[in-house]
N, C-alpha and C positions, 0 to 999 in steps of 0.2 A: 355487278351486271351493269352492261352498259346502259346509261339512261336514269340509273338510280341515284339519288342523293345520299350521300353518307349521312349518318345520324351520329350524335354524339351520345355516349352511354349515360344513361340517367344515373345520377349520384345518389346512393343511398345516405340517410340522414336521420338522426334521432336528436330530439332536444329533451333535455332533462331539468325541471325545476328544483332549485334548491332551496331550501328556507322557507320561512313564512314571511317574515318582514325584515329584510327586504326579501323579494324573490331574484334570485340571480339565474339567469338560463344560461345552460351549457349544452353547446350544440356540437355534435359529433359528425363529421362528413368525410365519407370514403371518397377519395379523388380517383380519377382514372388511372392514375399512375399507381395505384395501390398504397397510397399515403392515408394518413386520419389527420384531417384539419379539425382543430378544438377550438371553438370560441366562447368568450365568456362576456356576457353583457346584461345590464340590470334588466328586469322584466319590464320596467315602466321608467321614463326619466323623473328625477327628483331634483327638488331645490338643494337638497343637501345630499349630494350623491355619495355612496358609498365607495370606499377605497378598497379595491381588490388586491390582497396581499399574497394569495396563492392558492393553488387546487391540488389536491391530493387523490389518488386513486388506486385502484389494484389492477392487475392483468388475472385474466382467466387462467393462465398458464405460467407459472413463474420461470419456466426453463426457456422462454422466448426473449427473457428480458436482456440477454447478453448480445442479443442481434438488434434490439431497438435502438434507434437514434432520434434525437430531438433537434428541431429547428426553429428558431435560431439558436445558437449558442448561448452561453451565459453571457449577458451584457453586450450582446450584438445584434438585437433586434431592433433598437432605437425605439421612439414613442408608439410604434404601431404594433410593436410586439414587445413588451418591456419585461423580457425575461432576465432576472437577475441571479438565479441559481437553480440548478436542475440536481435532483437527489434521485438513485434509483438503489434500492436495496430490498430484496423481497422481505415484507412483512417487517420493517425496520425503520421506516421514515414517518416522523410524526412532529416534525417542528420547522419553524423558520428560523432564519438567521438572526432575529431580533429575540429569539429565545421563547417566544410564544409557542405553546405546546398543544396539541390535539389529544382527545381522549383515547382515540384509536390510531394503530399503526397501520401504514400502508406500502405499497411497492415501490410507489413513484411520487414525488412532489415537485411542482414547478412554482417558482417564486416570483413575484413581480415588484416593481419599484421603478423610480425614476433616477435613482442613484445606485450606482454598480454595487455588487454584492450585499444588496440590502432592500428592506421594504420601504425605505423612504421615499415620499412624494406620493402624490396622489394618481391612482390608476383606475379610470373607470370602465375601462374596455380592454380586454386582452386576447391574444390567439397565439397558438403555436401548433407546431406540425409534427406528427411521429412518422417515421419510416424504418424500415427494417431490411437489413443485409441477408435475410432468409427469405424474402419474398413479399408479396402483397400482404398489406394489413387488412383487417376487417373490424367493423364494430363489434363482433362477437368475440374480438380478442381482449376485449376490456370489460371489467365487471362494473357494468352501469349503476349498481346499486351501491357501490362502494363510494363514489364520488363525493368530495366534501371540498368547500370553498370557505377559505377564511378572510374576513373583511375587518377593517379599522383596528389590527393588530398593535399598532403604533399608539393606540388610545386606551382607555380604561374601558372604552365600550366594545372592545373585541369580540368578535361573534365567529363560530364555526357554523356553516350552513351546510346540511345533508340533504340527501335526496327526498322530496316530496313525492310518495308513490301514489298520492290520492288522484283517482282518475278525473277528478275535476280540477286540477292543479293547473294554472296557466302555463302553457308551453308544452303539455304532455298529450295535446291533441283532444283533450276533454273540452267540458263545457265550462261556464262560469261556476264559481262556488254555489252550492245550494240556496235556494231561496230564502231569503230572511224568514225566520219563524220563531214564535213563542210556544213553547210545549210545556205543559204543566199537567199534574196529575190532581184531580178533584179526589181527596181521599174519604175513606169512611167504612161501612162495611163492605160495600163493594167500591174498588177503585176504578176510576173511568179517567183516562188520557185525553186530554184536550189540546190540539195543535192547531195555532192559527198561522197561515202561510200568506206572506206578501206575495200576490200574483203580478205579473208584468204589466196588466192593464190597470193598477190601481186598486183593485178588488182583493177582498181578505177570505180566502177559504178555510173554512171552520171544520175540523175532522175530530170526531168523538168515538171512542172505543172503550169498551167495558173490558177491563183486563181479566183475563180467565186463562185456564188451562196451564201451561208452564211456564208463563210469564213470571218472573222472579217477583214483580208487584201484585201479582194476582192474590186476592184474600180466599179464593174458594167459592164465594157467593156471586150471583150475576143479578141483573136486572134488566127491565125494558126502558129504554130511553124515552122519556115521554115530553121533555121540554129542556131547554136552555135558556137562562136569563142572564142579562148582564147589562153593564153600564158602558157608556162611550164618553170619553174625557172631553170632546168638543159637542155640545148638545145641539148646535145648530146644523150638526150634520144629520140630525134625525129626520129633518125634512128630505123626502127624496130618497131615503134609504131602501134599497131594495134587498130583499131576501129570497133566494132560490135553492131548492133542493129537491130532490127525488123524493124523499121521505117526510118533507114540510107539509104540515096539514094546514096550520095557520100561524099567522105572527100578529102582534101589536108592537106598536111603537109610540111611545109618549114618555116624556121626561120624567124620571122616578115616580111612576105611577102604575108600571105593569107588574101584577103577581098572579094573576089568575086568566088562564087561557080557556078554562073550561075542559070538561070530562077527565078532572084529576090532573090535569097539567098546570100546577100551579106551585107557588112558593110562599103560600098563607102561613103565618105563623113567626114564632120568635122575635116578634117586634120589627119585622121587616116593613119598611115603607114604601117599597117599590123599585123596580129596575126600570132602566130607559127602552130595553128591547126585550121580548119574550118570543120564542121559536117553539111551536109546538111540533112533537115528531110522532109520525104514526098515529094508531087509535088506541083506546083504552082497553085493557085486558090483553091476555095471551092470545085470546081467539082470533083476533083480527090479524094481528103482527107480534113480533117478539123482537125488537130492535136492539142489538147491542153494538152496532157499528154503523155510522151514517155519516154524512157530511152535506154541507149547504155553503153557499157564496154569499157575501156581503158585499154590495157594490153602491156606489154614489157617483153622481154626474162629477163631482170635484174630487173623486179619488179618495182612498182610504190608505191609512198606515198603521203598523203595528203601534206605534206611539199613540193612536187613538184608543187603544185597549190597554196600553201598559199601565200597570197598578189598579186597575179596576177589577171589582168581584164579579165572579161568576157563578151563578145558581143553577144546580142540575137536580132535575126531578125524574126520579127513578120509581117504577112501580114492578109489581111481579117479581120482587127481590126474594131471592132464597138461595139454596144450595145449587152449584152446578149439577146437572143431571137429574134433579128432583122434578117430578112431575108436576107438584102443587107449589107454588111459591107464591105466598100470599103478603110478602111484606112490602113496604113502601119507605123510600128515603127523599130526604130533601138534604143536598149537601152544597157547600160553597169552596170555591177555589179561587185562585187570582192569576193572571199573568203579571210576571214580575216586573218590576219597573225597569230593567235593562235586558230586554229581550235580545238585543243585538250584541251582547258580550261576546267575544270570539272563542272559540275553544282553545284550549291549552295546545301552544304549538309544541311538538315532539320532533321538529325537523331543523332544529338549530340549538345551540347553547352558548353561554358565554365563555369566552376563554378563561375567565377568573374560576370558572366551576372545576376546573382540571389544573389548576395551578396553585401551590402553597402560598406563593407571592406573586405579585404582579410582575410578570417577567419582560413587559415591555419596557425597554429603556426609553428615557427621554433624550432626545437629540438634541436638545438645547442644554442639560445641564449633566448629561453623561450619567445619571444614575443608572445602575445595573441591578437587579435582583435575581438570585440565583433560584430556579425552579426545583431545583434537586434536593436543598436542603432549606427546610422550613424555618431553622434557626438564624440562617444568615442574615447579616445586617447589608444594608444599602452602602455601596461605597461610593463616596464623593469624589468625583473627577478633580 
């Protein structure tokens, strides 16, 4: 129509996060011409960058493979697209030219290097394009969950990075990883979970929940949370410490001196000398309240961290203890637990594995001395060049 400005079609794009450490981002973009442009970059710069050696993936329909083409050709892309080998064979591609082998098989593999037909040299960034003789390609033509990237395969530290499908993984449109927290269970006749969470403003949120019902750690008994007592590693923080929560009735703060908050909220006995902080929750008896889940926030003008509570003892006071569903619960408990010394320990990574995990011998040849080990034969000897 006269007077209208032509617009460029918006490109469809998706970014996958592969691995845990390092994170490699694989971005797949649909071009206006109907091609797929695929780029691989590290999630963040590093003083010791990882060497990208190859990427493997599957098509959603194997029958389309005969019409798919790759650009650039092998050894034809230069430093900006350092493709040194291309393999396509439905569910039968699983290795690089240096002998490094993956645990799974794929439809396609693209190898990177700075020396023709090899993985030699360091490649930090790579890209290539897919196009088809049968018509336009779309992101849906690729099995996004299948992508795997091989890094550092010319060294004993070679890794295979697979798709990190966490909604919080960088590059997947999610948020940063979950806030740092220290979670532990205070165990006894009643098991109670305590979770300390580091908030962005430098405060600590404390959540408590009596485990019950179908929870695998429930004991079948419950109780009314009446108080939580604990120590702080840096006692200078006790001055100006603030405690705020909907169910908080009272609190006391005094180094190694807090044991009794009154109305049954106490940890008196068993030779205890006193905690730094005591927080009373709710009121005495089931008549006023019966609290099995609550939270409060600790704050300080200078900020707090999980390290301030790492390795410190927590004391829990429960009253109205008895079986779930019972009308009369007349028991009481004084239990202790601890925020472990390393609350920041990362979870086990399931999104990468060492190449050595799937090879009977280290199959990466040394380009200096020409040593080669055969992955297929565990009894094979190293042959000296």
